[in-house]
Each structure stands twice: as structure tokens, then as C-alpha cells.
Predicted model as a PDB file, atoms N, CA, C, CB and O in Angstrom, pLDDT in the B-factor column:
MODEL        1                                                                  
ATOM      1  N   MET A   1      47.754  84.441 -30.528  1.00 43.00           N  
ATOM      2  CA  MET A   1      47.136  84.834 -31.807  1.00 43.00           C  
ATOM      3  C   MET A   1      47.859  86.107 -32.397  1.00 43.00           C  
ATOM      4  CB  MET A   1      45.581  85.119 -31.591  1.00 43.00           C  
ATOM      5  O   MET A   1      48.131  86.202 -33.594  1.00 43.00           O  
ATOM      6  N   ILE A   2      48.118  86.981 -31.554  1.00 49.00           N  
ATOM      7  CA  ILE A   2      48.695  88.341 -31.947  1.00 49.00           C  
ATOM      8  C   ILE A   2      50.062  88.072 -32.487  1.00 49.00           C  
ATOM      9  CB  ILE A   2      48.773  89.391 -30.704  1.00 49.00           C  
ATOM     10  O   ILE A   2      50.460  88.591 -33.530  1.00 49.00           O  
ATOM     11  N   LYS A   3      50.777  87.250 -31.760  1.00 67.00           N  
ATOM     12  CA  LYS A   3      52.158  86.851 -32.292  1.00 67.00           C  
ATOM     13  C   LYS A   3      52.167  86.263 -33.694  1.00 67.00           C  
ATOM     14  CB  LYS A   3      52.794  85.817 -31.365  1.00 67.00           C  
ATOM     15  O   LYS A   3      52.975  86.603 -34.559  1.00 67.00           O  
ATOM     16  N   ASN A   4      51.187  85.332 -33.859  1.00 73.00           N  
ATOM     17  CA  ASN A   4      51.095  84.705 -35.199  1.00 73.00           C  
ATOM     18  C   ASN A   4      50.725  85.743 -36.308  1.00 73.00           C  
ATOM     19  CB  ASN A   4      50.028  83.558 -35.170  1.00 73.00           C  
ATOM     20  O   ASN A   4      51.240  85.660 -37.423  1.00 73.00           O  
ATOM     21  N   ASP A   5      49.854  86.690 -35.999  1.00 80.00           N  
ATOM     22  CA  ASP A   5      49.465  87.689 -36.937  1.00 80.00           C  
ATOM     23  C   ASP A   5      50.709  88.579 -37.281  1.00 80.00           C  
ATOM     24  CB  ASP A   5      48.285  88.533 -36.358  1.00 80.00           C  
ATOM     25  O   ASP A   5      50.950  88.927 -38.437  1.00 80.00           O  
ATOM     26  N   ASN A   6      51.491  88.928 -36.194  1.00 83.00           N  
ATOM     27  CA  ASN A   6      52.689  89.726 -36.424  1.00 83.00           C  
ATOM     28  C   ASN A   6      53.706  88.861 -37.259  1.00 83.00           C  
ATOM     29  CB  ASN A   6      53.324  90.200 -35.025  1.00 83.00           C  
ATOM     30  O   ASN A   6      54.271  89.364 -38.231  1.00 83.00           O  
ATOM     31  N   LEU A   7      53.916  87.691 -36.920  1.00 84.00           N  
ATOM     32  CA  LEU A   7      54.893  86.806 -37.627  1.00 84.00           C  
ATOM     33  C   LEU A   7      54.394  86.773 -39.114  1.00 84.00           C  
ATOM     34  CB  LEU A   7      54.965  85.269 -36.948  1.00 84.00           C  
ATOM     35  O   LEU A   7      55.207  86.899 -40.030  1.00 84.00           O  
ATOM     36  N   GLY A   8      53.076  86.605 -39.346  1.00 86.00           N  
ATOM     37  CA  GLY A   8      52.695  86.429 -40.670  1.00 86.00           C  
ATOM     38  C   GLY A   8      52.950  87.757 -41.550  1.00 86.00           C  
ATOM     39  O   GLY A   8      53.344  87.723 -42.715  1.00 86.00           O  
ATOM     40  N   LYS A   9      52.668  88.929 -40.825  1.00 90.00           N  
ATOM     41  CA  LYS A   9      52.992  90.127 -41.544  1.00 90.00           C  
ATOM     42  C   LYS A   9      54.474  90.323 -41.815  1.00 90.00           C  
ATOM     43  CB  LYS A   9      52.483  91.270 -40.808  1.00 90.00           C  
ATOM     44  O   LYS A   9      54.836  90.911 -42.835  1.00 90.00           O  
ATOM     45  N   LEU A  10      55.385  89.820 -40.881  1.00 89.00           N  
ATOM     46  CA  LEU A  10      56.800  89.916 -41.158  1.00 89.00           C  
ATOM     47  C   LEU A  10      57.224  88.958 -42.239  1.00 89.00           C  
ATOM     48  CB  LEU A  10      57.590  89.665 -39.917  1.00 89.00           C  
ATOM     49  O   LEU A  10      58.110  89.280 -43.031  1.00 89.00           O  
ATOM     50  N   GLN A  11      56.636  87.818 -42.298  1.00 90.00           N  
ATOM     51  CA  GLN A  11      57.012  86.861 -43.430  1.00 90.00           C  
ATOM     52  C   GLN A  11      56.478  87.439 -44.725  1.00 90.00           C  
ATOM     53  CB  GLN A  11      56.411  85.369 -43.202  1.00 90.00           C  
ATOM     54  O   GLN A  11      57.176  87.339 -45.735  1.00 90.00           O  
ATOM     55  N   HIS A  12      55.345  88.011 -44.777  1.00 92.00           N  
ATOM     56  CA  HIS A  12      54.915  88.755 -46.008  1.00 92.00           C  
ATOM     57  C   HIS A  12      55.796  89.789 -46.431  1.00 92.00           C  
ATOM     58  CB  HIS A  12      53.636  89.357 -45.838  1.00 92.00           C  
ATOM     59  O   HIS A  12      56.156  89.855 -47.606  1.00 92.00           O  
ATOM     60  N   GLN A  13      56.220  90.701 -45.462  1.00 93.00           N  
ATOM     61  CA  GLN A  13      57.173  91.750 -45.781  1.00 93.00           C  
ATOM     62  C   GLN A  13      58.538  91.179 -46.254  1.00 93.00           C  
ATOM     63  CB  GLN A  13      57.372  92.645 -44.554  1.00 93.00           C  
ATOM     64  O   GLN A  13      59.202  91.762 -47.111  1.00 93.00           O  
ATOM     65  N   LEU A  14      58.940  90.005 -45.661  1.00 92.00           N  
ATOM     66  CA  LEU A  14      60.228  89.498 -46.150  1.00 92.00           C  
ATOM     67  C   LEU A  14      60.068  89.020 -47.621  1.00 92.00           C  
ATOM     68  CB  LEU A  14      60.748  88.318 -45.226  1.00 92.00           C  
ATOM     69  O   LEU A  14      60.966  89.235 -48.435  1.00 92.00           O  
ATOM     70  N   CYS A  15      58.956  88.391 -47.952  1.00 94.00           N  
ATOM     71  CA  CYS A  15      58.780  87.998 -49.347  1.00 94.00           C  
ATOM     72  C   CYS A  15      58.732  89.061 -50.292  1.00 94.00           C  
ATOM     73  CB  CYS A  15      57.627  87.257 -49.508  1.00 94.00           C  
ATOM     74  O   CYS A  15      59.217  88.931 -51.416  1.00 94.00           O  
ATOM     75  N   GLU A  16      58.129  90.191 -49.872  1.00 94.00           N  
ATOM     76  CA  GLU A  16      58.084  91.361 -50.786  1.00 94.00           C  
ATOM     77  C   GLU A  16      59.526  91.929 -50.980  1.00 94.00           C  
ATOM     78  CB  GLU A  16      57.108  92.493 -50.203  1.00 94.00           C  
ATOM     79  O   GLU A  16      59.901  92.303 -52.091  1.00 94.00           O  
ATOM     80  N   LEU A  17      60.303  91.984 -49.909  1.00 93.00           N  
ATOM     81  CA  LEU A  17      61.619  92.479 -50.000  1.00 93.00           C  
ATOM     82  C   LEU A  17      62.529  91.646 -50.852  1.00 93.00           C  
ATOM     83  CB  LEU A  17      62.166  92.606 -48.689  1.00 93.00           C  
ATOM     84  O   LEU A  17      63.368  92.150 -51.598  1.00 93.00           O  
ATOM     85  N   LYS A  18      62.320  90.222 -50.709  1.00 93.00           N  
ATOM     86  CA  LYS A  18      63.159  89.349 -51.498  1.00 93.00           C  
ATOM     87  C   LYS A  18      62.815  89.504 -53.015  1.00 93.00           C  
ATOM     88  CB  LYS A  18      62.976  87.869 -51.028  1.00 93.00           C  
ATOM     89  O   LYS A  18      63.694  89.369 -53.866  1.00 93.00           O  
ATOM     90  N   LEU A  19      61.534  89.788 -53.332  1.00 94.00           N  
ATOM     91  CA  LEU A  19      61.124  90.040 -54.798  1.00 94.00           C  
ATOM     92  C   LEU A  19      61.759  91.297 -55.202  1.00 94.00           C  
ATOM     93  CB  LEU A  19      59.533  90.141 -55.020  1.00 94.00           C  
ATOM     94  O   LEU A  19      62.263  91.368 -56.323  1.00 94.00           O  
ATOM     95  N   GLU A  20      61.787  92.377 -54.335  1.00 92.00           N  
ATOM     96  CA  GLU A  20      62.318  93.588 -54.752  1.00 92.00           C  
ATOM     97  C   GLU A  20      63.815  93.435 -54.927  1.00 92.00           C  
ATOM     98  CB  GLU A  20      61.971  94.669 -53.789  1.00 92.00           C  
ATOM     99  O   GLU A  20      64.368  94.041 -55.845  1.00 92.00           O  
ATOM    100  N   GLU A  21      64.516  92.648 -54.087  1.00 92.00           N  
ATOM    101  CA  GLU A  21      65.894  92.391 -54.270  1.00 92.00           C  
ATOM    102  C   GLU A  21      66.202  91.631 -55.584  1.00 92.00           C  
ATOM    103  CB  GLU A  21      66.394  91.634 -53.098  1.00 92.00           C  
ATOM    104  O   GLU A  21      67.201  91.956 -56.225  1.00 92.00           O  
ATOM    105  N   ARG A  22      65.456  90.711 -55.985  1.00 93.00           N  
ATOM    106  CA  ARG A  22      65.520  90.033 -57.207  1.00 93.00           C  
ATOM    107  C   ARG A  22      65.437  91.047 -58.414  1.00 93.00           C  
ATOM    108  CB  ARG A  22      64.403  88.996 -57.254  1.00 93.00           C  
ATOM    109  O   ARG A  22      66.236  91.030 -59.350  1.00 93.00           O  
ATOM    110  N   ARG A  23      64.432  91.892 -58.299  1.00 92.00           N  
ATOM    111  CA  ARG A  23      64.157  92.829 -59.369  1.00 92.00           C  
ATOM    112  C   ARG A  23      65.315  93.779 -59.492  1.00 92.00           C  
ATOM    113  CB  ARG A  23      62.850  93.589 -59.126  1.00 92.00           C  
ATOM    114  O   ARG A  23      65.675  94.095 -60.627  1.00 92.00           O  
ATOM    115  N   VAL A  24      65.926  94.261 -58.458  1.00 89.00           N  
ATOM    116  CA  VAL A  24      67.036  95.263 -58.589  1.00 89.00           C  
ATOM    117  C   VAL A  24      68.325  94.467 -59.143  1.00 89.00           C  
ATOM    118  CB  VAL A  24      67.354  96.003 -57.096  1.00 89.00           C  
ATOM    119  O   VAL A  24      69.071  94.995 -59.967  1.00 89.00           O  
ATOM    120  N   CYS A  25      68.528  93.271 -58.685  1.00 88.00           N  
ATOM    121  CA  CYS A  25      69.702  92.464 -59.204  1.00 88.00           C  
ATOM    122  C   CYS A  25      69.478  92.129 -60.637  1.00 88.00           C  
ATOM    123  CB  CYS A  25      69.917  91.139 -58.391  1.00 88.00           C  
ATOM    124  O   CYS A  25      70.434  92.038 -61.407  1.00 88.00           O  
ATOM    125  N   SER A  26      68.271  91.947 -61.015  1.00 89.00           N  
ATOM    126  CA  SER A  26      68.021  91.700 -62.414  1.00 89.00           C  
ATOM    127  C   SER A  26      68.183  93.026 -63.252  1.00 89.00           C  
ATOM    128  CB  SER A  26      66.590  91.098 -62.585  1.00 89.00           C  
ATOM    129  O   SER A  26      68.731  92.955 -64.351  1.00 89.00           O  
ATOM    130  N   ASP A  27      67.805  94.021 -62.854  1.00 84.00           N  
ATOM    131  CA  ASP A  27      68.094  95.307 -63.542  1.00 84.00           C  
ATOM    132  C   ASP A  27      69.583  95.541 -63.697  1.00 84.00           C  
ATOM    133  CB  ASP A  27      67.475  96.481 -62.774  1.00 84.00           C  
ATOM    134  O   ASP A  27      70.027  95.959 -64.765  1.00 84.00           O  
ATOM    135  N   ILE A  28      70.331  95.294 -62.707  1.00 82.00           N  
ATOM    136  CA  ILE A  28      71.837  95.459 -62.694  1.00 82.00           C  
ATOM    137  C   ILE A  28      72.340  94.459 -63.702  1.00 82.00           C  
ATOM    138  CB  ILE A  28      72.511  95.206 -61.216  1.00 82.00           C  
ATOM    139  O   ILE A  28      73.083  94.862 -64.597  1.00 82.00           O  
ATOM    140  N   ARG A  29      72.004  93.205 -63.634  1.00 85.00           N  
ATOM    141  CA  ARG A  29      72.451  92.164 -64.492  1.00 85.00           C  
ATOM    142  C   ARG A  29      72.242  92.494 -65.968  1.00 85.00           C  
ATOM    143  CB  ARG A  29      71.759  90.906 -64.140  1.00 85.00           C  
ATOM    144  O   ARG A  29      73.151  92.349 -66.786  1.00 85.00           O  
ATOM    145  N   HIS A  30      70.960  92.965 -66.310  1.00 84.00           N  
ATOM    146  CA  HIS A  30      70.667  93.378 -67.701  1.00 84.00           C  
ATOM    147  C   HIS A  30      71.499  94.452 -68.186  1.00 84.00           C  
ATOM    148  CB  HIS A  30      69.297  93.788 -67.844  1.00 84.00           C  
ATOM    149  O   HIS A  30      71.930  94.400 -69.338  1.00 84.00           O  
ATOM    150  N   LEU A  31      71.794  95.516 -67.352  1.00 81.00           N  
ATOM    151  CA  LEU A  31      72.652  96.565 -67.700  1.00 81.00           C  
ATOM    152  C   LEU A  31      74.014  96.072 -68.053  1.00 81.00           C  
ATOM    153  CB  LEU A  31      72.719  97.527 -66.627  1.00 81.00           C  
ATOM    154  O   LEU A  31      74.595  96.491 -69.055  1.00 81.00           O  
ATOM    155  N   VAL A  32      74.529  95.195 -67.252  1.00 80.00           N  
ATOM    156  CA  VAL A  32      75.815  94.662 -67.409  1.00 80.00           C  
ATOM    157  C   VAL A  32      75.954  93.741 -68.717  1.00 80.00           C  
ATOM    158  CB  VAL A  32      76.148  93.888 -66.144  1.00 80.00           C  
ATOM    159  O   VAL A  32      76.951  93.787 -69.438  1.00 80.00           O  
ATOM    160  N   ALA A  33      74.918  92.948 -68.939  1.00 82.00           N  
ATOM    161  CA  ALA A  33      74.924  92.045 -70.063  1.00 82.00           C  
ATOM    162  C   ALA A  33      74.804  92.799 -71.419  1.00 82.00           C  
ATOM    163  CB  ALA A  33      73.784  91.041 -69.908  1.00 82.00           C  
ATOM    164  O   ALA A  33      75.313  92.304 -72.425  1.00 82.00           O  
ATOM    165  N   ARG A  34      74.185  93.911 -71.464  1.00 82.00           N  
ATOM    166  CA  ARG A  34      73.995  94.676 -72.661  1.00 82.00           C  
ATOM    167  C   ARG A  34      75.254  95.546 -72.966  1.00 82.00           C  
ATOM    168  CB  ARG A  34      72.736  95.551 -72.519  1.00 82.00           C  
ATOM    169  O   ARG A  34      75.401  96.121 -74.044  1.00 82.00           O  
ATOM    170  N   ASN A  35      76.133  95.600 -71.960  1.00 76.00           N  
ATOM    171  CA  ASN A  35      77.274  96.502 -72.087  1.00 76.00           C  
ATOM    172  C   ASN A  35      76.849  97.970 -72.435  1.00 76.00           C  
ATOM    173  CB  ASN A  35      78.225  95.957 -73.171  1.00 76.00           C  
ATOM    174  O   ASN A  35      77.524  98.657 -73.203  1.00 76.00           O  
ATOM    175  N   SER A  36      75.762  98.398 -71.869  1.00 72.00           N  
ATOM    176  CA  SER A  36      75.329  99.688 -72.175  1.00 72.00           C  
ATOM    177  C   SER A  36      75.935 100.699 -71.178  1.00 72.00           C  
ATOM    178  CB  SER A  36      73.825  99.732 -72.179  1.00 72.00           C  
ATOM    179  O   SER A  36      76.150 100.419 -69.999  1.00 72.00           O  
ATOM    180  N   THR A  37      76.174 101.808 -71.700  1.00 76.00           N  
ATOM    181  CA  THR A  37      76.781 102.826 -70.743  1.00 76.00           C  
ATOM    182  C   THR A  37      75.687 103.535 -69.962  1.00 76.00           C  
ATOM    183  CB  THR A  37      77.649 103.909 -71.521  1.00 76.00           C  
ATOM    184  O   THR A  37      74.700 104.025 -70.512  1.00 76.00           O  
ATOM    185  N   ILE A  38      75.898 103.563 -68.722  1.00 75.00           N  
ATOM    186  CA  ILE A  38      74.984 104.241 -67.871  1.00 75.00           C  
ATOM    187  C   ILE A  38      75.700 105.404 -67.020  1.00 75.00           C  
ATOM    188  CB  ILE A  38      74.319 103.188 -66.946  1.00 75.00           C  
ATOM    189  O   ILE A  38      76.885 105.389 -66.685  1.00 75.00           O  
ATOM    190  N   ASP A  39      74.815 106.360 -66.750  1.00 76.00           N  
ATOM    191  CA  ASP A  39      75.502 107.489 -65.990  1.00 76.00           C  
ATOM    192  C   ASP A  39      75.782 106.985 -64.549  1.00 76.00           C  
ATOM    193  CB  ASP A  39      74.568 108.856 -65.951  1.00 76.00           C  
ATOM    194  O   ASP A  39      75.237 105.977 -64.100  1.00 76.00           O  
ATOM    195  N   PHE A  40      76.650 107.732 -63.863  1.00 82.00           N  
ATOM    196  CA  PHE A  40      77.034 107.529 -62.555  1.00 82.00           C  
ATOM    197  C   PHE A  40      75.964 107.547 -61.559  1.00 82.00           C  
ATOM    198  CB  PHE A  40      77.961 108.442 -62.229  1.00 82.00           C  
ATOM    199  O   PHE A  40      75.964 106.759 -60.613  1.00 82.00           O  
ATOM    200  N   ALA A  41      74.952 108.521 -61.765  1.00 84.00           N  
ATOM    201  CA  ALA A  41      73.850 108.690 -60.914  1.00 84.00           C  
ATOM    202  C   ALA A  41      72.927 107.518 -60.904  1.00 84.00           C  
ATOM    203  CB  ALA A  41      73.141 109.871 -61.278  1.00 84.00           C  
ATOM    204  O   ALA A  41      72.394 107.165 -59.852  1.00 84.00           O  
ATOM    205  N   LYS A  42      72.706 106.866 -62.096  1.00 81.00           N  
ATOM    206  CA  LYS A  42      71.852 105.677 -62.190  1.00 81.00           C  
ATOM    207  C   LYS A  42      72.484 104.449 -61.512  1.00 81.00           C  
ATOM    208  CB  LYS A  42      71.561 105.362 -63.659  1.00 81.00           C  
ATOM    209  O   LYS A  42      71.782 103.680 -60.855  1.00 81.00           O  
ATOM    210  N   ALA A  43      73.800 104.262 -61.666  1.00 82.00           N  
ATOM    211  CA  ALA A  43      74.552 103.208 -61.057  1.00 82.00           C  
ATOM    212  C   ALA A  43      74.526 103.362 -59.539  1.00 82.00           C  
ATOM    213  CB  ALA A  43      75.981 103.201 -61.583  1.00 82.00           C  
ATOM    214  O   ALA A  43      74.280 102.421 -58.785  1.00 82.00           O  
ATOM    215  N   ARG A  44      74.796 104.608 -59.134  1.00 88.00           N  
ATOM    216  CA  ARG A  44      74.761 104.832 -57.651  1.00 88.00           C  
ATOM    217  C   ARG A  44      73.328 104.661 -57.117  1.00 88.00           C  
ATOM    218  CB  ARG A  44      75.297 106.279 -57.289  1.00 88.00           C  
ATOM    219  O   ARG A  44      73.160 104.216 -55.982  1.00 88.00           O  
ATOM    220  N   GLN A  45      72.333 104.989 -57.871  1.00 88.00           N  
ATOM    221  CA  GLN A  45      70.986 104.764 -57.353  1.00 88.00           C  
ATOM    222  C   GLN A  45      70.685 103.289 -57.175  1.00 88.00           C  
ATOM    223  CB  GLN A  45      69.962 105.384 -58.272  1.00 88.00           C  
ATOM    224  O   GLN A  45      70.199 102.851 -56.133  1.00 88.00           O  
ATOM    225  N   LEU A  46      71.012 102.477 -58.308  1.00 86.00           N  
ATOM    226  CA  LEU A  46      70.791 101.035 -58.181  1.00 86.00           C  
ATOM    227  C   LEU A  46      71.539 100.335 -57.042  1.00 86.00           C  
ATOM    228  CB  LEU A  46      71.165 100.391 -59.444  1.00 86.00           C  
ATOM    229  O   LEU A  46      71.036  99.415 -56.397  1.00 86.00           O  
ATOM    230  N   ASN A  47      72.756 100.816 -56.830  1.00 88.00           N  
ATOM    231  CA  ASN A  47      73.605 100.240 -55.779  1.00 88.00           C  
ATOM    232  C   ASN A  47      73.072 100.616 -54.423  1.00 88.00           C  
ATOM    233  CB  ASN A  47      75.062 100.709 -55.922  1.00 88.00           C  
ATOM    234  O   ASN A  47      73.111  99.778 -53.521  1.00 88.00           O  
ATOM    235  N   ALA A  48      72.558 101.860 -54.208  1.00 92.00           N  
ATOM    236  CA  ALA A  48      71.942 102.225 -53.081  1.00 92.00           C  
ATOM    237  C   ALA A  48      70.686 101.467 -52.705  1.00 92.00           C  
ATOM    238  CB  ALA A  48      71.693 103.533 -53.183  1.00 92.00           C  
ATOM    239  O   ALA A  48      70.468 101.072 -51.560  1.00 92.00           O  
ATOM    240  N   LEU A  49      69.848 101.280 -53.763  1.00 91.00           N  
ATOM    241  CA  LEU A  49      68.673 100.528 -53.583  1.00 91.00           C  
ATOM    242  C   LEU A  49      68.916  99.105 -53.195  1.00 91.00           C  
ATOM    243  CB  LEU A  49      67.894 100.580 -54.771  1.00 91.00           C  
ATOM    244  O   LEU A  49      68.242  98.559 -52.322  1.00 91.00           O  
ATOM    245  N   ARG A  50      69.948  98.459 -53.891  1.00 90.00           N  
ATOM    246  CA  ARG A  50      70.239  97.068 -53.563  1.00 90.00           C  
ATOM    247  C   ARG A  50      70.805  96.995 -52.124  1.00 90.00           C  
ATOM    248  CB  ARG A  50      71.252  96.454 -54.602  1.00 90.00           C  
ATOM    249  O   ARG A  50      70.483  96.056 -51.397  1.00 90.00           O  
ATOM    250  N   SER A  51      71.593  97.912 -51.725  1.00 93.00           N  
ATOM    251  CA  SER A  51      72.164  97.842 -50.362  1.00 93.00           C  
ATOM    252  C   SER A  51      71.002  98.193 -49.294  1.00 93.00           C  
ATOM    253  CB  SER A  51      73.439  98.889 -50.234  1.00 93.00           C  
ATOM    254  O   SER A  51      70.979  97.618 -48.206  1.00 93.00           O  
ATOM    255  N   GLY A  52      70.146  99.056 -49.614  1.00 93.00           N  
ATOM    256  CA  GLY A  52      69.036  99.347 -48.734  1.00 93.00           C  
ATOM    257  C   GLY A  52      68.084  98.186 -48.499  1.00 93.00           C  
ATOM    258  O   GLY A  52      67.601  97.930 -47.396  1.00 93.00           O  
ATOM    259  N   VAL A  53      67.837  97.463 -49.675  1.00 93.00           N  
ATOM    260  CA  VAL A  53      66.921  96.273 -49.575  1.00 93.00           C  
ATOM    261  C   VAL A  53      67.584  95.155 -48.761  1.00 93.00           C  
ATOM    262  CB  VAL A  53      66.542  95.727 -51.015  1.00 93.00           C  
ATOM    263  O   VAL A  53      66.896  94.475 -47.999  1.00 93.00           O  
ATOM    264  N   LYS A  54      68.883  94.949 -48.896  1.00 93.00           N  
ATOM    265  CA  LYS A  54      69.641  93.828 -48.220  1.00 93.00           C  
ATOM    266  C   LYS A  54      69.580  94.220 -46.701  1.00 93.00           C  
ATOM    267  CB  LYS A  54      71.252  93.675 -48.791  1.00 93.00           C  
ATOM    268  O   LYS A  54      69.459  93.311 -45.880  1.00 93.00           O  
ATOM    269  N   LYS A  55      69.657  95.538 -46.279  1.00 94.00           N  
ATOM    270  CA  LYS A  55      69.696  95.888 -44.865  1.00 94.00           C  
ATOM    271  C   LYS A  55      68.283  95.646 -44.333  1.00 94.00           C  
ATOM    272  CB  LYS A  55      70.174  97.393 -44.632  1.00 94.00           C  
ATOM    273  O   LYS A  55      68.180  95.218 -43.183  1.00 94.00           O  
ATOM    274  N   LYS A  56      67.184  95.879 -45.059  1.00 93.00           N  
ATOM    275  CA  LYS A  56      65.877  95.698 -44.743  1.00 93.00           C  
ATOM    276  C   LYS A  56      65.625  94.274 -44.508  1.00 93.00           C  
ATOM    277  CB  LYS A  56      65.033  96.232 -45.748  1.00 93.00           C  
ATOM    278  O   LYS A  56      65.056  93.904 -43.481  1.00 93.00           O  
ATOM    279  N   ILE A  57      66.038  93.430 -45.445  1.00 93.00           N  
ATOM    280  CA  ILE A  57      65.999  91.960 -45.318  1.00 93.00           C  
ATOM    281  C   ILE A  57      66.588  91.421 -44.070  1.00 93.00           C  
ATOM    282  CB  ILE A  57      66.688  91.344 -46.437  1.00 93.00           C  
ATOM    283  O   ILE A  57      65.961  90.653 -43.340  1.00 93.00           O  
ATOM    284  N   ALA A  58      67.887  91.855 -43.808  1.00 93.00           N  
ATOM    285  CA  ALA A  58      68.448  91.440 -42.550  1.00 93.00           C  
ATOM    286  C   ALA A  58      67.752  91.855 -41.330  1.00 93.00           C  
ATOM    287  CB  ALA A  58      69.741  91.889 -42.461  1.00 93.00           C  
ATOM    288  O   ALA A  58      67.728  91.117 -40.345  1.00 93.00           O  
ATOM    289  N   THR A  59      67.154  93.063 -41.351  1.00 93.00           N  
ATOM    290  CA  THR A  59      66.357  93.514 -40.162  1.00 93.00           C  
ATOM    291  C   THR A  59      65.135  92.626 -39.933  1.00 93.00           C  
ATOM    292  CB  THR A  59      65.890  94.991 -40.343  1.00 93.00           C  
ATOM    293  O   THR A  59      64.860  92.218 -38.805  1.00 93.00           O  
ATOM    294  N   VAL A  60      64.376  92.319 -41.053  1.00 92.00           N  
ATOM    295  CA  VAL A  60      63.120  91.520 -40.927  1.00 92.00           C  
ATOM    296  C   VAL A  60      63.425  90.139 -40.508  1.00 92.00           C  
ATOM    297  CB  VAL A  60      62.334  91.483 -42.234  1.00 92.00           C  
ATOM    298  O   VAL A  60      62.725  89.538 -39.693  1.00 92.00           O  
ATOM    299  N   GLU A  61      64.605  89.576 -41.138  1.00 90.00           N  
ATOM    300  CA  GLU A  61      64.977  88.159 -40.784  1.00 90.00           C  
ATOM    301  C   GLU A  61      65.354  88.137 -39.231  1.00 90.00           C  
ATOM    302  CB  GLU A  61      66.262  87.626 -41.729  1.00 90.00           C  
ATOM    303  O   GLU A  61      65.043  87.171 -38.533  1.00 90.00           O  
ATOM    304  N   ALA A  62      65.987  89.161 -38.758  1.00 89.00           N  
ATOM    305  CA  ALA A  62      66.413  89.153 -37.324  1.00 89.00           C  
ATOM    306  C   ALA A  62      65.139  89.203 -36.433  1.00 89.00           C  
ATOM    307  CB  ALA A  62      67.390  90.407 -36.998  1.00 89.00           C  
ATOM    308  O   ALA A  62      65.164  88.693 -35.313  1.00 89.00           O  
ATOM    309  N   LYS A  63      64.016  89.820 -36.925  1.00 86.00           N  
ATOM    310  CA  LYS A  63      62.836  89.899 -36.085  1.00 86.00           C  
ATOM    311  C   LYS A  63      62.185  88.483 -36.198  1.00 86.00           C  
ATOM    312  CB  LYS A  63      61.830  91.105 -36.551  1.00 86.00           C  
ATOM    313  O   LYS A  63      61.663  88.028 -35.180  1.00 86.00           O  
ATOM    314  N   ILE A  64      62.174  87.822 -37.232  1.00 84.00           N  
ATOM    315  CA  ILE A  64      61.529  86.443 -37.466  1.00 84.00           C  
ATOM    316  C   ILE A  64      62.270  85.366 -36.689  1.00 84.00           C  
ATOM    317  CB  ILE A  64      61.533  86.051 -39.019  1.00 84.00           C  
ATOM    318  O   ILE A  64      61.653  84.591 -35.958  1.00 84.00           O  
ATOM    319  N   LEU A  65      63.598  85.312 -36.843  1.00 79.00           N  
ATOM    320  CA  LEU A  65      64.340  84.139 -36.336  1.00 79.00           C  
ATOM    321  C   LEU A  65      64.106  83.906 -34.874  1.00 79.00           C  
ATOM    322  CB  LEU A  65      65.818  84.300 -36.578  1.00 79.00           C  
ATOM    323  O   LEU A  65      63.897  82.746 -34.519  1.00 79.00           O  
ATOM    324  N   PRO A  66      64.114  84.840 -34.007  1.00 72.00           N  
ATOM    325  CA  PRO A  66      63.772  84.465 -32.590  1.00 72.00           C  
ATOM    326  C   PRO A  66      62.389  83.844 -32.313  1.00 72.00           C  
ATOM    327  CB  PRO A  66      63.873  85.675 -31.757  1.00 72.00           C  
ATOM    328  O   PRO A  66      62.179  83.098 -31.356  1.00 72.00           O  
ATOM    329  N   ASN A  67      61.505  84.189 -33.177  1.00 60.00           N  
ATOM    330  CA  ASN A  67      60.199  83.546 -32.999  1.00 60.00           C  
ATOM    331  C   ASN A  67      60.113  82.111 -33.513  1.00 60.00           C  
ATOM    332  CB  ASN A  67      59.163  84.355 -33.679  1.00 60.00           C  
ATOM    333  O   ASN A  67      59.334  81.297 -33.018  1.00 60.00           O  
ATOM    334  N   ILE A  68      60.936  81.830 -34.518  1.00 60.00           N  
ATOM    335  CA  ILE A  68      61.019  80.499 -34.972  1.00 60.00           C  
ATOM    336  C   ILE A  68      61.727  79.543 -34.073  1.00 60.00           C  
ATOM    337  CB  ILE A  68      61.635  80.490 -36.218  1.00 60.00           C  
ATOM    338  O   ILE A  68      61.295  78.400 -33.923  1.00 60.00           O  
ATOM    339  N   ILE A  69      62.784  79.965 -33.478  1.00 59.00           N  
ATOM    340  CA  ILE A  69      63.537  79.217 -32.466  1.00 59.00           C  
ATOM    341  C   ILE A  69      62.741  78.937 -31.205  1.00 59.00           C  
ATOM    342  CB  ILE A  69      64.779  79.967 -32.102  1.00 59.00           C  
ATOM    343  O   ILE A  69      62.828  77.845 -30.643  1.00 59.00           O  
ATOM    344  N   ALA A  70      61.997  79.872 -30.777  1.00 52.00           N  
ATOM    345  CA  ALA A  70      61.334  79.783 -29.484  1.00 52.00           C  
ATOM    346  C   ALA A  70      60.296  78.778 -29.500  1.00 52.00           C  
ATOM    347  CB  ALA A  70      60.760  81.064 -29.076  1.00 52.00           C  
ATOM    348  O   ALA A  70      59.627  78.565 -28.489  1.00 52.00           O  
TER     349      ALA A  70                                                      
ENDMDL                                                                          
END                                                                             
């Protein structure tokens, strides 16, 4: 039962991270589509946020995957 609860929390966290990733990519896509000029700090912040979210997603997926296979 404890493993199922932990697995559920990880799956919930993964869903939240995927939504965050979509939001960040959407923000980047809208900035590019409008051809608006942005400062280097904003671009760097968005890129760091996207990279950080991708790393967190990979970490959570690595924790979930062994539980699904077993």
C-alpha cells in the first residue's frame, strides 16, 4: 500500500512537471512567433527553467519506471 501511495505521488508530480514544461515551451513559442525583442536575462531565465524542468521530469520518470517493470 505504501508503494502504491508513493507511486501515485510520483505520477502526480510527473503530471505537474509536464504541465509546467508545456507552459514554458508555450511562452517561448509565443515570444518567437511575435518576433518581439527580449532581453538576454529573460531568454536565459526561460532556457534555464526549461532545462530544469526537463531534468526533473527525467528524475521522476527514472523513479517510476522500475516500479512499472517490476
